[in-house]
C-alpha positions in Angstrom: 256.9 55.4 96.6 255.8 58.6 94.9 257.1 57.2 91.7 254.8 54.2 92.0 251.9 56.4 93.0 252.5 58.6 89.9 252.7 55.5 87.7 249.5 54.1 89.1 247.7 57.5 88.6 249.1 57.6 85.1 247.8 54.1 84.3 244.4 54.9 85.9 244.3 58.1 83.8 245.0 56.1 80.6 242.3 53.7 81.5 239.8 56.5 82.2 240.7 58.0 78.8 240.2 54.7 77.0 236.8 54.3 78.8 235.8 57.8 77.8 236.8 57.2 74.2 234.9 53.9 74.2 231.8 55.7 75.6 232.1 58.3 72.9 232.4 55.5 70.2 229.3 53.7 71.6 227.4 57.0 71.6 228.4 57.6 67.9 227.4 54.1 66.9 224.0 54.6 68.7 223.5 57.9 66.9 224.5 56.4 63.5 222.1 53.4 64.0 219.3 55.8 64.9 219.9 58.0 61.8 220.2 54.8 59.7 216.8 53.6 61.1 215.2 56.9 60.1 216.8 56.8 56.7 215.6 53.2 56.0 212.1 54.0 57.2 211.9 56.9 54.8 213.4 54.9 51.9 210.7 52.3 52.5 208.0 55.0 52.6 209.3 56.4 49.4 209.2 53.0 47.8 205.6 52.5 48.8 204.7 56.0 47.5 206.4 55.1 44.2 204.4 51.9 44.0 201.1 53.7 44.8 202.0 56.4 42.2 202.8 53.7 39.6 199.5 51.9 40.2 197.7 55.2 39.9 199.5 56.0 36.6 198.8 52.5 35.2 195.1 52.9 36.0 195.0 56.3 34.2 196.9 54.8 31.2 194.3 51.9 31.0 191.5 54.5 31.1 193.2 56.5 28.4 193.5 59.5 30.8 197.2 59.5 30.1 198.5 58.8 26.6 202.2 58.4 26.4 204.0 55.9 24.3 206.9 55.7 26.8 204.6 53.6 29.0 203.3 51.2 26.2 206.0 48.6 26.6 205.7 48.5 30.4 201.9 48.4 30.2 202.0 45.6 27.7 204.3 43.6 30.0 201.9 44.2 32.9 199.0 42.9 30.8 201.0 39.8 30.0 201.7 39.2 33.7 198.1 39.8 34.6 197.1 37.2 32.0 199.6 34.7 33.6 198.3 35.4 37.1 194.7 35.1 35.9 195.3 31.8 34.0 197.0 30.3 37.1 194.1 31.4 39.3 191.7 29.7 37.0 193.9 26.5 37.1 193.9 26.6 40.9 190.1 27.1 40.9 189.7 24.1 38.6 192.0 22.0 40.8 190.0 23.0 43.9 186.8 22.0 42.1 188.3 18.6 41.0 189.0 17.8 44.6 185.4 18.4 45.7 183.3 15.3 46.4 179.6 14.8 45.6 177.0 12.6 47.2 175.1 10.0 45.3 171.4 9.4 45.7 172.3 6.3 47.8 174.2 8.5 50.2 177.7 7.3 49.2 180.4 9.9 48.7 181.6 10.0 45.1 185.1 11.3 44.3 185.3 13.9 41.6 186.1 12.3 38.3 184.4 9.0 39.1 182.1 7.8 36.3 180.0 5.5 38.5 179.1 5.2 42.2 181.2 2.6 44.0 178.2 1.7 46.3 175.2 1.4 43.9 176.8 1.5 40.5 174.7 4.5 39.3 176.2 6.5 36.5 177.5 9.9 37.7 175.9 12.7 35.7 178.4 15.5 34.8 176.9 18.9 34.9 178.4 21.1 32.2 178.1 24.8 32.6 177.2 26.5 29.3 178.1 30.1 29.4 178.5 32.7 26.7 181.8 34.5 26.6 183.3 37.7 25.1 186.9 38.4 24.5 188.7 41.3 26.2 190.2 43.6 23.7 193.2 44.3 25.9 194.3 40.8 27.2 192.3 38.6 24.8 190.9 36.5 27.7 187.4 35.0 27.4 185.2 36.5 30.1 181.5 36.1 31.0 179.3 38.0 28.5 177.6 39.9 31.4 180.9 41.3 32.8 181.4 45.0 33.1 185.1 44.7 33.7 187.6 42.1 32.5 188.4 39.7 35.4 191.9 39.3 34.1 193.2 42.8 33.4 190.5 45.0 34.8 189.7 46.7 31.4 186.2 48.2 31.2 184.2 46.2 28.7 182.3 48.3 26.2 
């Protein structure tokens, strides 16, 4: 009987050891996850700081406060991207305007692009905006003559 008791106690002891090892493993995994979380948060913060620093440097380069040819290629690429973004924003603006409807003198709603009112037959007058433009020396976009800064790349207009 003592032999059985010793075997049971031995097995219980083994089970307790396994449980203790499992608890230690879980604690280590929790600690590792906690440290990983802190590391990831700090990596994200570092990335945001690099981005902020890059924007600051780019602004100083555009204002000629920093002159370094190592940045020229990257700056030129940014100007190209700014131009693409600006051109697409203008297209979206034009598409939004083309979807607008106007009201005829007779009260009928006239779809944009219609040449005549469907209700009374009156010819739709198209108002053309006549503006004067200047060309930005950085990105070569046409901007309003009274602009202080380029609406495409942000360059200060002289």
